[in-house]
N, C-alpha and C positions, 0 to 999 in steps of 0.2 A: 896280770890278766887285764885285758882291756874291758871297758864297760860293756861294749857290744858283744863280748863273749860270755856275759853273765846271763844265764837263762833263769830268771826268777819273775814272779808276778810283779814285784816291785819295779824291776827294770822295764817291764812292759808298760806299766803306768807312767814311768818317767819318760819313756819314748813317746807315748801318746801326748803327754803335756808338751814336750818339745816340738812334736809335729804340729800341734795346734798353734804354737807360738811362731814357728819358723815357716810352715807351709800354709798357714791360715786356718780359720775356723772350719769346722766340719767334722765328719765322722771318719775315724781311721781304725784299721784293724792291724794288729801286729802278729807276726809269725816268726818263730825261731827255727831256722833250717840251715843245715850244713855249717853250724857253728857261728851263725850271725843272724842279726835281726833284719826283718823286712817290714815295711809299712805299705799298706794298700788302702786306697780310698774306695770303699764299696760303691758300686753303681757305675763309676767311670773306669775302675780297675787300673788307675794310675798306680805305679809302684816305685818305691824308693828303697835303696839299701841304707842302713843306718851305719854311720861311721863315727869313730872317735876323733876328736880334734883337741888342740890345746892352744891357748893364746900364748903370746910371747911372755906374758907374766906367769905362765904355768897353770892357768885355770883350765881344767878339763871340761869339755862340753860335747854334746851330740850334734851331728849335722846329718844331712840327707843328700844322697846322690840319686837322681832320677834315672831309673832303668827302663821304664815303660811309660809311654804317653797314655796308654789305656784306650778305651773306646767307650762311646756313649751307648748305653743300653736303654 
């Protein structure tokens, strides 16, 4: 099972920590829908899908694919 297929409160917290590290400081909301995690930046509504990645050395990590530029409210 992939990390991003794990629907637990602990995985949500891990995703938020990764988002703050990779996407930058700020507030993020996670949602688990259709078997995968999504991250949204409240206010701007930018959205990313969360993806599993692995380094050449075999270390698993999370990354983000932007799916919506969002809009300023």
